FITIRO-998229 format. One line per 8 residues: number of its first residue (from 1); for each residue x, y, z of C-alpha. Coordinates in nm, 2 decimals. Example, Ala and Ser with C-alpha at 12.3 -4.5 7.8 and 13.67 -1.06 7.14 Angstrom:
<rs>
1> 1.23,-0.45,0.78 ~ 1.37,-0.11,0.71
</rs>
This chain:
<rs>
1> 6.84,12.38,0.89 ~ 6.66,12.04,0.76 ~ 6.27,12.04,0.83 ~ 6.36,11.72,1.05 ~ 6.60,11.89,1.27 ~ 6.30,12.21,1.25 ~ 6.07,11.92,1.41 ~ 6.31,11.81,1.64
9> 6.41,12.17,1.85 ~ 6.07,12.23,1.85 ~ 5.95,11.89,2.00 ~ 6.22,11.99,2.28 ~ 6.07,12.35,2.36 ~ 5.77,12.21,2.33 ~ 5.82,11.93,2.56 ~ 5.53,11.71,2.67
17> 5.26,11.92,2.56 ~ 5.37,11.92,2.20 ~ 5.13,11.79,1.96 ~ 5.32,11.57,1.81 ~ 5.43,11.25,2.03 ~ 5.81,11.16,2.13 ~ 5.75,10.86,2.00 ~ 5.71,11.01,1.65
25> 5.98,11.21,1.64 ~ 6.37,11.10,1.54 ~ 6.48,11.13,1.86 ~ 6.82,10.98,1.94 ~ 6.90,10.87,2.27 ~ 7.08,11.18,2.38 ~ 6.74,11.35,2.27 ~ 6.55,11.16,2.53
33> 6.80,11.24,2.78 ~ 6.77,11.62,2.70 ~ 6.42,11.60,2.67 ~ 6.37,11.48,3.02 ~ 6.61,11.74,3.17 ~ 6.41,11.98,3.00 ~ 6.07,11.86,3.09 ~ 6.15,11.80,3.47
41> 6.27,12.19,3.49 ~ 6.06,12.39,3.25 ~ 5.72,12.16,3.26 ~ 5.70,12.40,3.60 ~ 5.62,12.68,3.39 ~ 5.30,12.53,3.28 ~ 5.20,12.43,3.63 ~ 5.26,12.78,3.76
49> 5.02,12.90,3.53 ~ 4.75,12.64,3.63 ~ 4.80,12.39,3.36 ~ 4.81,11.99,3.49 ~ 5.11,11.82,3.38 ~ 5.02,11.52,3.10 ~ 5.03,11.19,3.28 ~ 5.38,11.03,3.25
57> 5.48,10.79,2.96 ~ 5.80,10.73,2.74 ~ 6.00,10.95,2.88 ~ 5.83,11.07,3.17 ~ 6.05,11.18,3.45 ~ 5.82,11.32,3.71 ~ 5.97,11.50,4.01 ~ 5.83,11.23,4.28
65> 6.11,11.02,4.00 ~ 6.40,11.20,4.08 ~ 6.64,11.46,4.33 ~ 6.69,11.76,4.26 ~ 7.06,11.70,4.29 ~ 7.02,11.40,4.04 ~ 6.87,11.68,3.77 ~ 7.16,11.91,3.87
73> 7.42,11.64,3.80 ~ 7.26,11.51,3.47 ~ 7.21,11.88,3.36 ~ 7.57,11.96,3.40 ~ 7.68,11.65,3.19 ~ 7.41,11.70,2.87 ~ 7.42,12.10,2.82 ~ 7.70,12.37,2.77
81> 7.83,12.51,3.10 ~ 7.72,12.85,3.01 ~ 7.39,12.70,2.91 ~ 7.38,12.50,3.27 ~ 7.47,12.77,3.49 ~ 7.16,12.99,3.34 ~ 6.91,12.66,3.41 ~ 7.02,12.61,3.76
89> 7.01,12.99,3.80 ~ 6.66,12.96,3.66 ~ 6.61,12.63,3.89 ~ 6.67,12.84,4.24 ~ 6.49,13.19,4.15 ~ 6.25,13.09,3.94 ~ 6.07,12.76,4.04 ~ 6.24,12.71,4.38
97> 6.37,12.42,4.33 ~ 6.57,12.44,4.63 ~ 6.24,12.30,4.86 ~ 6.33,11.96,4.76 ~ 6.68,12.02,4.96 ~ 6.54,12.17,5.22 ~ 6.59,11.93,5.49 ~ 6.96,11.87,5.63
105> 6.85,11.54,5.77 ~ 6.77,11.44,5.41 ~ 7.10,11.58,5.20 ~ 7.32,11.42,5.50 ~ 7.19,11.07,5.43 ~ 7.28,11.14,5.06 ~ 7.59,10.94,4.92 ~ 7.89,11.18,4.98
113> 8.01,11.20,4.60 ~ 8.22,11.44,4.40 ~ 7.90,11.50,4.17 ~ 7.72,11.57,4.46 ~ 7.97,11.78,4.61 ~ 8.00,11.95,4.28 ~ 7.62,12.02,4.26 ~ 7.61,12.14,4.62
121> 7.92,12.40,4.58 ~ 7.72,12.55,4.28 ~ 7.49,12.60,4.55 ~ 7.63,12.72,4.84 ~ 7.56,13.08,4.81 ~ 7.19,13.05,4.81 ~ 7.10,12.75,5.09 ~ 6.95,12.89,5.49
129> 7.25,12.87,5.73 ~ 7.12,12.51,5.88 ~ 7.17,12.38,5.53 ~ 7.53,12.53,5.46 ~ 7.62,12.37,5.75 ~ 7.48,12.07,5.60 ~ 7.68,12.09,5.25 ~ 8.02,12.16,5.44
137> 7.97,11.77,5.66 ~ 7.86,11.64,5.32 ~ 8.19,11.81,5.15 ~ 8.39,11.68,5.44 ~ 8.26,11.32,5.34 ~ 8.31,11.32,4.99 ~ 8.67,11.50,5.05 ~ 8.79,11.23,5.31
145> 8.67,10.94,5.07 ~ 8.89,11.12,4.82 ~ 9.16,11.16,5.04 ~ 9.19,10.75,5.16 ~ 9.21,10.63,4.74 ~ 9.48,10.83,4.69 ~ 9.66,10.90,5.00 ~ 9.83,10.63,4.96
153> 9.96,10.69,4.63 ~ 10.07,10.99,4.73 ~ 10.27,10.92,4.99 ~ 10.45,10.61,4.85 ~ 10.57,10.83,4.55 ~ 10.68,11.14,4.67 ~ 10.82,11.02,5.01 ~ 10.95,10.72,5.00
161> 11.18,10.57,4.66 ~ 11.31,10.23,4.66 ~ 11.60,10.06,4.81 ~ 11.72,9.81,4.58 ~ 12.01,9.77,4.83 ~ 11.81,9.63,5.15 ~ 11.55,9.39,5.13 ~ 11.17,9.40,5.32
169> 10.96,9.20,5.48 ~ 10.61,9.41,5.41 ~ 10.53,9.28,5.09 ~ 10.35,9.51,4.83 ~ 10.32,9.49,4.48 ~ 10.51,9.87,4.46 ~ 10.79,9.65,4.62 ~ 10.80,9.34,4.41
177> 11.13,9.32,4.27 ~ 11.08,9.09,3.95 ~ 11.50,9.06,3.84 ~ 11.60,8.96,4.22 ~ 11.30,8.72,4.23 ~ 11.43,8.57,3.90 ~ 11.78,8.51,4.04 ~ 11.64,8.41,4.36
185> 11.47,8.13,4.22 ~ 11.67,7.98,3.95 ~ 11.70,7.64,4.10 ~ 11.36,7.63,4.12 ~ 11.27,7.59,3.72 ~ 11.05,7.31,3.63 ~ 11.24,7.17,3.28 ~ 10.92,6.96,3.22
193> 10.65,7.22,3.28 ~ 10.86,7.51,3.11 ~ 10.78,7.71,3.44 ~ 10.99,7.92,3.69 ~ 10.81,7.80,4.04 ~ 10.85,8.08,4.29 ~ 10.91,7.99,4.63 ~ 11.09,8.31,4.75
201> 10.97,8.65,4.62 ~ 11.18,8.91,4.67 ~ 11.10,9.28,4.79 ~ 11.29,9.61,4.79 ~ 11.27,9.81,5.14 ~ 11.20,10.17,5.10 ~ 11.38,10.52,5.22 ~ 11.28,10.86,5.29
209> 11.34,11.11,5.10 ~ 11.48,11.45,5.30 ~ 11.54,11.70,5.04 ~ 11.27,11.97,5.03 ~ 11.09,12.05,4.70 ~ 10.86,12.32,4.66 ~ 10.54,12.23,4.47 ~ 10.40,12.52,4.35
217> 10.00,12.40,4.21 ~ 9.78,12.68,3.99 ~ 9.45,12.57,3.95 ~ 9.22,12.73,3.71 ~ 8.85,12.78,3.89 ~ 8.66,12.88,3.58 ~ 8.32,12.72,3.55 ~ 8.43,12.43,3.33
225> 8.71,12.31,3.59 ~ 8.46,12.17,3.90 ~ 8.61,11.82,3.90 ~ 8.98,11.91,3.84 ~ 8.95,12.18,4.14 ~ 8.81,11.96,4.40 ~ 9.07,11.67,4.35 ~ 9.32,11.97,4.33
233> 9.23,12.05,4.63 ~ 9.25,11.71,4.75 ~ 9.58,11.69,4.63 ~ 9.72,12.01,4.81 ~ 9.59,11.88,5.17 ~ 9.78,11.55,5.10 ~ 10.10,11.71,5.03 ~ 10.09,11.99,5.31
241> 10.13,11.69,5.53 ~ 10.43,11.54,5.36 ~ 10.77,11.62,5.54 ~ 10.95,11.69,5.24 ~ 10.71,11.90,5.09 ~ 10.63,12.25,5.06 ~ 10.30,12.31,4.87 ~ 10.19,12.70,4.73
249> 9.79,12.67,4.63 ~ 9.70,12.96,4.41 ~ 9.35,12.91,4.21 ~ 9.24,13.15,3.98 ~ 8.98,13.25,3.70 ~ 9.05,13.65,3.54 ~ 9.14,13.72,3.95 ~ 9.44,13.54,4.14
257> 9.35,13.42,4.45 ~ 9.67,13.24,4.72 ~ 9.50,12.96,4.91 ~ 9.86,12.84,5.05 ~ 9.72,12.90,5.40 ~ 9.43,12.70,5.33 ~ 9.63,12.45,5.15 ~ 9.61,12.19,5.43
265> 9.22,12.22,5.46 ~ 9.09,12.06,5.16 ~ 8.70,12.16,5.25 ~ 8.81,12.54,5.36 ~ 8.97,12.58,4.97 ~ 8.62,12.43,4.85 ~ 8.44,12.68,5.05 ~ 8.66,12.93,4.91
273> 8.70,12.92,4.54 ~ 8.43,13.07,4.37 ~ 8.39,12.90,3.99 ~ 8.32,13.07,3.70 ~ 8.41,13.43,3.48 ~ 8.63,13.42,3.27 ~ 9.01,13.28,3.23 ~ 9.34,13.51,3.26
281> 9.61,13.20,3.26 ~ 9.92,13.43,3.18 ~ 9.80,13.69,3.52 ~ 9.80,13.34,3.70 ~ 10.13,13.23,3.55 ~ 10.33,13.55,3.64 ~ 10.21,13.54,3.99 ~ 10.33,13.20,4.03
289> 10.67,13.29,3.87 ~ 10.71,13.54,4.16 ~ 10.65,13.26,4.45 ~ 10.97,13.08,4.28 ~ 11.24,13.06,4.54 ~ 11.48,12.79,4.44 ~ 11.38,12.71,4.08 ~ 11.59,12.38,4.07
297> 11.38,12.27,4.36 ~ 11.06,12.37,4.22 ~ 10.76,12.20,4.05 ~ 10.50,12.43,3.89 ~ 10.20,12.21,3.82 ~ 9.94,12.48,3.60 ~ 9.58,12.23,3.65 ~ 9.37,12.33,3.36
305> 9.19,12.35,3.00 ~ 9.42,12.58,2.87 ~ 9.16,12.80,2.72 ~ 9.29,13.13,2.80 ~ 9.09,13.42,2.75 ~ 9.36,13.68,2.73 ~ 9.65,13.74,2.51 ~ 9.85,13.44,2.50
313> 10.19,13.65,2.50 ~ 10.23,13.69,2.85 ~ 10.13,13.35,2.92 ~ 10.40,13.20,2.67 ~ 10.65,13.44,2.84 ~ 10.63,13.36,3.16 ~ 10.63,12.94,3.12 ~ 10.96,13.01,2.90
321> 11.17,13.21,3.19 ~ 11.05,12.95,3.39 ~ 11.19,12.72,3.19 ~ 11.48,12.89,3.13 ~ 11.55,12.90,3.50 ~ 11.49,12.53,3.55 ~ 11.16,12.51,3.72 ~ 11.00,12.18,3.63
329> 10.72,12.25,3.41 ~ 10.42,12.07,3.42 ~ 10.04,12.10,3.28 ~ 9.81,11.88,3.39 ~ 9.53,11.90,3.14 ~ 9.15,11.93,3.25 ~ 8.93,11.58,3.28 ~ 8.59,11.51,3.26
337> 8.38,11.30,3.49 ~ 8.46,11.00,3.26 ~ 8.81,11.08,3.30 ~ 8.87,11.25,2.93 ~ 9.03,11.49,2.84 ~ 8.89,11.82,2.74 ~ 9.14,12.11,2.67 ~ 9.28,12.33,2.41
345> 9.54,12.11,2.20 ~ 9.69,12.38,2.02 ~ 9.76,12.64,2.31 ~ 9.89,12.30,2.52 ~ 10.11,12.24,2.20 ~ 10.24,12.61,2.26 ~ 10.29,12.56,2.64 ~ 10.48,12.21,2.56
353> 10.69,12.45,2.28 ~ 10.85,12.69,2.56 ~ 10.91,12.41,2.78 ~ 10.65,12.31,2.96 ~ 10.54,11.89,2.96 ~ 10.17,11.86,2.92 ~ 9.98,11.54,3.02 ~ 9.60,11.40,3.07
361> 9.62,11.21,3.35 ~ 9.43,11.10,3.67 ~ 9.52,11.20,3.97 ~ 9.73,10.83,4.05 ~ 9.92,10.87,3.78 ~ 9.97,11.26,3.83 ~ 10.14,11.15,4.21 ~ 10.35,10.93,4.00
369> 10.47,11.18,3.74 ~ 10.54,11.42,4.01 ~ 10.77,11.18,4.16 ~ 10.98,11.08,3.82 ~ 11.01,11.46,3.82 ~ 11.11,11.50,4.18 ~ 11.35,11.22,4.15
</rs>
């Protein structure tokens, strides 16, 4: 390790109490964010020993300037999952950071976001009864907002398909028929301007799809998968309300838990899952294989980062068996908060070689993908 890297690391360890000011150390923008997050938590150690904090300055992040939930969400993105989990435990157990979240009214006043939901779900086992009730309300608001944004996409994709033989008065971009519109308006072509004037746009009607499908959602609930778990719970809730889809919801780490009986209630699902632990994907896939009744009318969707902690043989064998029985196999790779794919590409390729279609998609595109598979 170079002397400059050693200096950088010691500066991060010592924080504001280092002899050399932050401005004299070659810090990147990322280092500044790390320094702020570390100072917010571990600066409390000095206070506990009777030392006053130095005054704020460049890089200052005093407790009055940041809320605990903000710190949790920032730290989740800055540090590896294992490091973050340790920091979160120390924040709660050693530094009593939950004091900043002791008022249910304050919690209810916060904007319900997936980031807030993630932080609260990670802390829910350590909160008072009053705070747990407030957490449930925040989770409910978060689920309602995500459902509002996604429901139409899933309903349009999975319940209705365009009927090109019947026209509709309901003018929606999804129903727009470009070919019929061009044919109907050719007589309005402006030769001089070389433009087609659209006087009568054409739209397709939609018809309901009544053929039943079983959709088995197999969701990785290991510690790194919180974003995917939240959206998976919402998707299961939406699809459970659709008449032509029967949803089976299974979550796993090294254990497998069947939450099909809760699939209609995303909030209860989120309050039930236990994030953390290792990952045994093969065991979960084998269990889901046992749920398949009509292979040709079943979609199996594995939502995971594909980082198998067990031997890969059972996982690959189960996928191959389902592929041979003509189950529709989808692998949905995990996305981070910025919608960037985070997954084991080698394992994803091995699954693809056994017959699984693998992609990294947003929930909206996942709805479209499901519709294409089920058509």
